[in-house]
C-alpha positions as CSV (number, residue, x, y, z in Angstrom):
1,G,-16.8,5.7,16.2
2,M,-18.1,2.3,15.2
3,G,-18.8,1.0,18.7
4,S,-22.4,2.2,18.7
5,S,-23.1,0.1,15.6
6,W,-22.3,-3.2,17.2
7,R,-25.1,-5.4,18.3
8,V,-24.6,-8.0,21.0
9,A,-26.9,-11.0,21.2
10,T,-29.2,-10.9,24.2
11,G,-29.4,-14.6,24.9
12,A,-28.4,-16.0,28.3
13,I,-25.1,-17.3,27.0
14,M,-23.9,-14.0,25.6
15,A,-25.0,-12.2,28.7
16,M,-22.7,-14.6,30.6
17,L,-19.9,-14.0,28.2
18,L,-20.0,-10.2,28.6
19,V,-20.1,-10.1,32.4
20,S,-16.4,-9.7,32.9
21,F,-13.2,-8.9,31.0
22,S,-9.6,-10.0,31.7
23,P,-6.5,-9.2,29.7
24,T,-5.0,-11.9,27.5
25,S,-1.4,-12.2,26.4
26,Q,-2.5,-10.8,23.0
27,A,-1.6,-7.1,23.1
28,G,-4.5,-4.7,22.9
29,V,-7.2,-7.4,23.1
30,E,-9.5,-8.0,26.0
31,S,-10.9,-11.4,26.7
32,Q,-14.5,-12.0,27.5
33,G,-15.2,-14.8,29.9
34,P,-16.1,-17.4,30.7
35,W,-15.9,-19.4,27.5
36,S,-15.9,-23.1,27.1
37,N,-12.6,-24.7,26.1
38,A,-14.2,-26.4,23.2
39,S,-13.1,-26.4,19.6
40,Y,-13.3,-23.2,17.5
41,D,-16.5,-24.3,15.7
42,V,-18.2,-24.9,19.0
43,A,-16.8,-21.7,20.5
44,I,-18.3,-19.5,17.8
45,A,-21.5,-21.4,17.9
46,E,-21.9,-20.1,21.5
47,M,-22.1,-16.6,20.1
48,G,-25.2,-14.9,18.8
49,E,-26.0,-14.4,15.1
50,D,-24.5,-10.9,15.1
51,A,-22.3,-10.9,18.2
52,Y,-18.7,-10.0,19.0
53,G,-16.4,-11.7,21.5
54,V,-12.8,-12.5,22.2
55,H,-12.1,-16.1,23.0
56,P,-9.1,-16.7,25.3
57,S,-7.7,-19.3,23.0
58,Y,-8.8,-18.2,19.6
59,G,-8.6,-14.4,19.8
60,P,-11.3,-11.9,18.7
61,R,-14.3,-13.4,16.8
62,F,-17.5,-12.3,15.4
63,S,-20.6,-14.4,14.8
64,P,-20.6,-17.2,12.1
65,R,-22.0,-14.7,9.6
66,R,-18.9,-12.5,9.8
67,E,-15.9,-14.2,8.4
68,L,-12.7,-13.2,10.3
69,L,-9.8,-12.3,8.1
70,S,-7.2,-11.5,10.7
71,W,-6.6,-9.6,13.9
72,S,-3.8,-7.6,15.6
73,S,-3.7,-5.1,18.5
74,G,-7.4,-5.3,19.3
75,T,-8.5,-5.0,15.7
76,A,-10.9,-7.6,14.2
77,C,-10.8,-7.5,10.5
78,L,-13.7,-8.9,8.6
79,D,-14.9,-9.8,5.1
80,Y,-18.1,-7.7,5.0
81,T,-19.5,-9.9,2.2
82,Y,-21.2,-11.7,5.1
83,S,-22.2,-8.6,7.1
84,T,-25.5,-6.8,7.4
85,H,-23.7,-3.8,8.8
86,V,-25.4,-0.7,7.4
87,G,-22.2,1.4,7.8
88,A,-20.0,-0.9,5.7
89,V,-19.9,1.5,2.8
90,T,-20.1,5.3,3.2
91,T,-19.9,8.1,0.6
92,L,-17.3,10.8,1.7
93,A,-17.4,13.1,-1.3
94,G,-18.8,13.6,-4.8
95,D,-22.1,13.5,-6.7
96,G,-22.9,17.1,-5.6
97,G,-23.5,20.2,-7.5
98,T,-20.7,22.5,-6.4
99,N,-17.5,22.6,-8.5
100,Y,-14.5,22.4,-6.1
101,V,-12.3,24.1,-8.6
102,D,-14.3,27.3,-8.2
103,E,-14.2,27.4,-4.4
104,L,-10.5,28.0,-4.1
105,T,-10.3,29.5,-0.6
106,D,-12.6,27.4,1.6
107,G,-13.2,24.3,-0.4
108,V,-16.5,22.4,-0.7
109,A,-18.3,20.1,1.7
110,G,-17.7,16.5,0.6
111,L,-21.3,15.5,-0.3
112,S,-21.7,18.9,-2.1
113,T,-18.7,18.4,-4.3
114,N,-18.8,17.9,-8.0
115,F,-15.9,15.9,-9.4
116,G,-15.2,15.1,-13.0
117,E,-14.3,11.6,-14.2
118,L,-11.9,10.4,-11.5
119,R,-9.0,7.9,-11.8
120,M,-6.7,7.0,-9.0
121,G,-5.1,8.7,-6.0
122,A,-2.8,8.5,-2.9
123,L,-2.9,9.0,0.9
124,S,-0.8,11.5,2.8
125,V,2.0,10.0,4.9
126,D,0.1,10.9,8.1
127,G,-3.2,9.5,6.8
128,S,-5.0,12.8,7.1
129,T,-5.5,13.7,3.5
130,L,-6.6,11.8,0.4
131,Y,-5.3,13.1,-3.0
132,V,-7.4,12.3,-6.1
133,A,-6.6,12.6,-9.8
134,D,-9.5,14.2,-11.6
135,R,-9.1,13.3,-15.2
136,D,-11.8,15.5,-16.7
137,K,-11.0,18.6,-14.7
138,R,-7.3,18.1,-15.3
139,S,-6.7,18.7,-11.7
140,I,-5.6,17.1,-8.4
141,A,-8.1,17.4,-5.6
142,M,-7.5,16.8,-1.9
143,V,-10.0,15.4,0.6
144,R,-9.4,16.5,4.2
145,L,-10.5,13.3,6.0
146,S,-11.2,15.0,9.3
147,D,-14.4,16.5,7.8
148,N,-14.3,15.3,4.1
149,R,-14.0,18.8,2.8
150,V,-12.6,19.0,-0.8
151,F,-10.0,21.5,-2.0
152,L,-8.2,22.0,-5.3
153,L,-4.5,21.1,-4.9
154,A,-3.1,21.8,-8.3
155,G,-4.3,22.3,-11.9
156,R,-6.6,24.6,-13.8
157,G,-9.8,22.6,-13.4
158,S,-11.0,23.7,-16.8
159,G,-9.8,24.6,-20.3
160,S,-7.2,22.9,-22.4
161,G,-4.6,20.6,-20.9
162,G,-0.9,21.2,-20.8
163,D,2.2,20.7,-18.8
164,N,2.8,24.2,-17.4
165,D,4.7,24.4,-14.2
166,G,3.8,26.7,-11.2
167,A,1.9,26.6,-7.9
168,G,-1.7,25.6,-7.6
169,T,-3.9,26.9,-10.4
170,N,-0.9,28.1,-12.3
171,A,0.0,24.5,-13.2
172,K,-1.6,22.5,-16.0
173,F,-2.1,18.8,-16.5
174,G,-3.2,16.7,-19.5
175,R,-5.0,13.8,-18.1
176,P,-3.7,12.9,-14.6
177,Y,-4.1,9.3,-13.8
178,D,-2.4,8.0,-10.7
179,L,-0.5,9.4,-7.7
180,A,2.2,8.2,-5.4
181,M,3.3,9.9,-2.2
182,H,7.0,9.9,-1.5
183,P,7.7,8.4,2.0
184,T,9.3,11.7,3.1
185,A,6.0,13.5,2.5
186,N,7.9,16.1,0.5
187,Y,6.2,15.4,-2.9
188,L,3.6,13.5,-4.9
189,L,4.4,12.0,-8.3
190,V,1.7,12.1,-10.9
191,T,1.4,10.0,-14.1
192,D,-0.1,12.1,-16.9
193,F,-1.7,9.6,-19.4
194,D,-2.2,12.1,-22.2
195,R,1.1,13.9,-22.0
196,D,3.2,10.7,-21.6
197,K,5.0,12.3,-18.6
198,L,5.6,12.1,-14.9
199,R,4.9,15.2,-12.9
200,K,6.0,16.3,-9.5
201,I,3.9,18.2,-6.9
202,D,6.5,19.6,-4.5
203,F,5.1,20.4,-1.0
204,S,8.5,21.9,0.1
205,V,8.0,24.8,-2.5
206,T,4.8,26.6,-2.0
207,Q,3.1,29.9,-2.9
208,T,0.2,31.7,-1.2
209,L,-2.8,31.7,-3.5
210,Y,-6.4,32.2,-2.4
211,S,-5.3,32.5,1.2
212,R,-3.8,29.0,1.1
213,E,-0.3,27.6,0.7
214,M,-0.4,25.7,-2.6
215,P,2.5,23.4,-3.7
216,T,4.5,23.8,-6.8
217,V,4.1,21.5,-9.8
218,S,7.3,21.0,-11.9
219,G,6.5,21.2,-15.5
220,V,8.1,17.9,-16.5
221,F,9.7,15.8,-13.8
222,C,10.4,13.1,-16.4
223,G,9.1,12.1,-19.8
224,G,8.0,13.6,-23.1
225,G,11.2,13.1,-25.0
226,G,11.2,10.2,-27.3
227,T,13.2,7.2,-25.8
228,T,10.6,4.5,-25.1
229,S,12.9,1.5,-24.6
230,G,16.2,0.8,-23.0
231,D,17.9,3.0,-20.5
232,A,16.9,6.6,-20.4
233,T,17.3,9.8,-18.4
234,C,15.0,12.5,-17.0
235,K,17.5,15.2,-17.7
236,T,16.0,17.8,-20.0
237,G,17.8,18.3,-23.3
238,E,19.5,14.9,-23.4
239,S,19.0,12.7,-26.5
240,N,17.8,9.7,-24.5
241,I,15.3,11.5,-22.3
242,A,12.6,9.1,-21.3
243,E,9.1,9.0,-22.7
244,F,6.4,7.1,-20.9
245,E,3.7,5.8,-23.2
246,S,0.3,6.2,-21.6
247,P,1.5,5.9,-18.1
248,T,-1.0,4.6,-15.6
249,G,-0.2,3.1,-12.2
250,I,2.8,4.3,-10.1
251,V,4.3,3.1,-6.8
252,I,7.3,4.2,-4.8
253,N,9.3,1.7,-2.7
254,A,9.4,2.1,1.1
255,A,13.0,3.5,1.0
256,G,11.9,6.2,-1.4
257,T,14.7,5.5,-3.8
258,T,12.8,4.1,-6.8
259,A,9.4,4.6,-8.5
260,Y,7.8,2.0,-10.8
261,I,5.5,3.2,-13.6
262,A,3.1,1.0,-15.6
263,E,2.8,1.9,-19.3
264,Y,-0.6,0.8,-20.6
265,A,0.3,1.2,-24.3
266,Q,3.4,-0.9,-24.1
267,N,2.5,-3.7,-21.7
268,R,5.6,-2.6,-19.8
269,I,6.7,-1.5,-16.3
270,R,9.8,0.8,-15.9
271,S,11.7,1.9,-12.9
272,L,12.9,5.4,-12.1
273,N,15.9,6.2,-9.9
274,L,14.6,8.9,-7.6
275,A,17.9,9.5,-6.0
276,D,19.5,10.5,-9.3
277,P,16.8,11.0,-12.0
278,E,19.2,12.8,-14.3
279,A,21.6,9.9,-14.5
280,S,21.9,8.5,-18.1
281,D,20.3,5.2,-16.9
282,A,17.9,6.6,-14.4
283,V,14.9,5.0,-16.2
284,K,15.2,1.2,-16.8
285,V,12.8,-1.5,-18.1
286,L,11.7,-3.8,-15.3
287,I,9.6,-5.9,-17.5
288,D,8.2,-5.8,-21.1
289,D,5.8,-8.7,-21.4
290,N,2.6,-9.2,-23.5
291,D,1.2,-11.2,-20.6
292,L,0.7,-7.8,-19.0
293,D,-1.8,-6.8,-21.5
294,G,-2.8,-3.3,-20.4
295,P,-1.2,-2.9,-17.0
296,L,-2.9,-0.4,-14.7
297,G,-2.6,-0.6,-10.9
298,L,0.5,-1.6,-9.0
299,A,1.2,-2.6,-5.4
300,F,4.2,-4.1,-3.7
301,S,4.2,-7.2,-1.5
302,A,5.0,-6.6,2.1
303,D,8.7,-7.4,1.6
304,E,8.8,-5.8,-1.8
305,S,10.0,-9.0,-3.4
306,K,7.0,-8.9,-5.7
307,L,5.2,-6.2,-7.6
308,Y,1.5,-7.0,-8.2
309,V,-0.1,-5.8,-11.4
310,A,-3.7,-5.4,-12.4
311,V,-3.9,-6.5,-16.0
312,Y,-6.9,-4.5,-17.3
313,D,-7.4,-5.8,-20.8
314,D,-7.1,-9.5,-19.8
315,H,-9.1,-9.3,-16.6
316,T,-6.3,-10.9,-14.5
317,I,-3.9,-10.2,-11.7
318,W,-0.2,-11.0,-12.1
319,Y,3.0,-10.3,-10.2
320,V,6.5,-9.5,-11.1
321,T,9.4,-11.1,-9.2
322,M,11.7,-8.2,-8.6
323,A,14.9,-10.2,-8.5
324,T,14.4,-11.6,-11.9
325,G,12.0,-9.3,-13.7
326,T,9.7,-12.2,-14.6
327,A,5.9,-12.2,-14.6
328,S,3.7,-14.9,-13.0
329,F,0.0,-15.4,-12.9
330,L,-1.8,-14.8,-9.6
331,A,-5.6,-14.9,-10.1
332,G,-8.4,-14.5,-12.7
333,R,-9.3,-16.1,-16.1
334,K,-7.7,-14.6,-19.1
335,N,-10.2,-12.7,-21.3
336,I,-13.2,-13.9,-19.2
337,K,-15.1,-11.1,-17.4
338,G,-16.9,-11.6,-14.1
339,R,-17.2,-11.3,-10.4
340,T,-16.9,-15.0,-9.4
341,D,-15.2,-15.7,-6.1
342,G,-13.2,-18.8,-5.2
343,A,-9.8,-20.3,-6.1
344,A,-7.4,-18.3,-8.1
345,A,-7.8,-20.3,-11.3
346,T,-11.6,-20.2,-11.3
347,A,-12.2,-16.7,-9.9
348,T,-13.0,-13.9,-12.4
349,F,-12.4,-10.2,-12.6
350,H,-14.0,-7.5,-14.7
351,F,-11.5,-4.9,-15.8
352,P,-9.3,-4.8,-12.7
353,T,-7.9,-1.3,-12.1
354,G,-6.3,-0.4,-8.8
355,L,-4.5,-2.5,-6.1
356,A,-3.6,-2.1,-2.5
357,L,-1.9,-4.3,0.0
358,W,-3.7,-4.8,3.3
359,N,-3.2,-6.1,6.8
360,A,0.6,-6.5,6.7
361,G,0.4,-8.3,3.4
362,S,-2.2,-10.9,4.2
363,H,-4.5,-9.7,1.4
364,L,-4.3,-7.8,-1.9
365,L,-7.3,-5.5,-2.4
366,V,-8.4,-5.2,-6.1
367,A,-10.8,-2.6,-7.5
368,Q,-12.6,-3.8,-10.5
369,R,-14.3,-1.3,-12.8
370,G,-16.9,-3.6,-14.3
371,D,-18.8,-2.3,-17.3
372,G,-22.4,-1.4,-16.7
373,G,-22.3,-3.6,-13.6
374,E,-20.0,-5.9,-11.5
375,S,-18.0,-3.0,-10.1
376,A,-16.7,-4.2,-6.8
377,L,-13.9,-4.3,-4.3
378,R,-12.3,-7.7,-4.3
379,A,-9.7,-9.3,-2.0
380,I,-7.1,-12.0,-2.7
381,R,-6.0,-13.9,0.4
382,L,-2.3,-14.3,-0.4
383,S,-1.8,-17.4,1.7
384,D,-3.8,-19.5,-0.8
385,N,-4.8,-16.9,-3.4
386,V,-8.5,-17.4,-2.7
387,V,-10.6,-14.5,-4.1
388,S,-13.6,-12.9,-2.3
389,T,-15.8,-9.9,-2.8
390,V,-15.6,-7.3,0.0
391,A,-18.2,-4.9,-1.3
392,G,-20.3,-4.5,-4.5
393,S,-22.8,-6.3,-6.5
394,D,-23.7,-7.1,-10.1
395,T,-25.7,-3.9,-10.4
396,Q,-24.2,-0.5,-11.3
397,G,-25.3,2.3,-9.0
398,T,-24.4,4.7,-6.2
399,S,-26.1,3.1,-3.2
400,D,-24.0,2.8,0.0
401,G,-26.1,-0.3,0.7
402,S,-29.2,-0.6,2.8
403,S,-27.9,-3.8,4.4
404,G,-24.1,-3.7,4.2
405,G,-21.3,-4.0,1.7
406,S,-22.8,-6.9,-0.3
407,T,-25.8,-4.7,-1.3
408,A,-23.7,-1.6,-2.1
409,T,-23.5,-0.6,-5.7
410,F,-20.6,1.2,-7.4
411,R,-20.0,3.0,-10.7
412,E,-16.6,1.9,-12.0
413,L,-14.2,1.6,-9.1
414,Y,-10.7,2.6,-10.0
415,K,-8.5,2.4,-6.9
416,P,-8.6,1.2,-3.2
417,I,-6.4,3.2,-0.8
418,V,-6.0,1.7,2.7
419,S,-6.4,4.1,5.6
420,A,-3.5,4.6,8.0
421,D,-5.1,2.4,10.7
422,E,-6.1,-0.1,8.0
423,R,-9.8,0.0,9.1
424,Y,-11.0,1.4,5.8
425,A,-10.4,1.2,2.1
426,Y,-11.0,4.6,0.5
427,T,-12.3,4.0,-3.0
428,I,-12.3,6.2,-6.1
429,E,-15.0,5.9,-8.7
430,R,-14.6,7.0,-12.3
431,N,-18.2,7.3,-13.4
432,G,-20.1,9.9,-11.4
433,G,-17.0,11.0,-9.5
434,R,-17.3,9.6,-5.9
435,V,-14.9,8.9,-3.1
436,R,-16.2,6.3,-0.6
437,S,-15.0,4.4,2.4
438,I,-15.5,0.7,2.9
439,L,-15.2,-0.7,6.4
440,L,-12.6,-3.5,6.6
441,C,-12.0,-3.7,10.3
442,A,-14.0,-3.2,13.5
443,I,-12.2,-2.2,16.7
444,S,-12.5,-4.1,19.9
445,S,-13.6,-2.5,23.1
446,S,-10.0,-2.3,24.3
447,S,-8.8,-0.3,21.3
448,S,-8.6,3.5,21.4
449,S,-8.5,3.9,17.6
450,S,-11.1,6.3,16.2
451,S,-13.2,6.3,13.0
452,S,-12.0,8.3,10.0
């Protein structure tokens, strides 16, 4: 757990504040008393440089060096740009010497794992497993988050690519790119960038291989035909079968009825009717707009009225209004690379890749790849579109940070994936193949949540 890492100031004021606790009306939060009934600025000034407390009027607060983003149910969520917390960034898996595709029965310890060049991924519905697309090994890996052990889920791991169906190692991929877990937990959808197809990993149909139950990959769930515009189908043999041109990001709506797929080569996003993928109009164009110059990551707003898009080639973030299918600018400066924080119109990104909504929609997390540097996890506060850096620096590297997120270095971040309890962002790095966790929230003394 993270409790042992918290330091409470030893001054007389803080000693007084920590003497007693009494519940407040804010569920899951314990109040420290007594506090003065002064303004917020005065209240936090009463705290030590690195202290934690819960003000009866203002809710949970950290010291002035730790900027509060939001709170709920005893969770104080912080922008660790201002933190010196040494556990802000942690490597879970990767950069080791053991090839996980060769250890098919027992898997490989996280820090001993050798990945290829990674792209994106998805979290299981119960939050226990992280699935990762390994582009170079043409495989899908799974990281068991209870102990960070890595297993091969599907794909050959070596040799030429393909679109063979079958369970586990009997399946082949071209270059898997992104993953989306269906809300029923029955299957994963996989975009295959090289094969221009959408694949399906079906957990309801398994086969025992290497003493493990391995899911079945359908050879072609959708794509690979030839129709690249207008309505299309996923039914094999039809003249208007869909073809996805260099598919990248994919999301599924909360109802599980529709998937949305970004097509990098066409500056386009298309929808797929998951309830009836063989309908003649199962695949439709949501938007085809050159403002979306090289779309990669996708993420819904909390109410699914907007679809956020990481526009890789232009270094900007846009959103599509779902009701009208129109694109609108959100943040960044077109064709200007950087890692500048601040207002939406002046902030800069450097090859933004993956997106994730966080904290009930208060923030949009943005992974930016950078190029020889400036790889970082950014956050857009959606109430005013102000951009901040959560973790990362201008230097490329593999350091978890000797003094917190602001000194951590990354090698081409590709996607943030928020943990089930929203305390962490799991991040996937392309160059060097690493999976890391970035601490977003610290838990108050009243919360029983545990660390992942």
